C-alpha positions, 0 to 999 in steps of 0.5 A: 022085346029084344030079338033073338037070331035062332040056330036056323042062322046061315051066317049069311051076315046081311042083318049085322050092317042093317042094325042101326044100335049095332047089337048084332055080331058074329058069336060063336057059331051063328050071328047073335044080338045084344039084347041091351042094345036092340030096341027093334030098331023102334026110334029109327025104323017102322019095323026090325031091319034085320027081321026085313031083310033076313032070308031064312026068317030066323029072327024072333022075339027074345022070350027072355027079354019082354019088354014094353013099348016104353022101355025100348022107347027108353032104351033107344033114348039112352043109345042115342042120346043125340037123337031123343026127343026134348 
């Protein structure tokens, strides 16, 4: 499933440059994640990089975007056609 940044975000900005899919952006109040671009770093890393680096642990699975491992892998391939497996 896509990830979600909760309102506990302190706007430190360390998560944004870590996202390989450019899914994280500065929202009106806190950083946000575009669900259609979030693959939980599948295809890039073994663990979500934003979760690893967040100093306040405010990034959680988004209950509104439940996806299987296969769906996340397919999304990765759509977002990264030059890196997709043949």
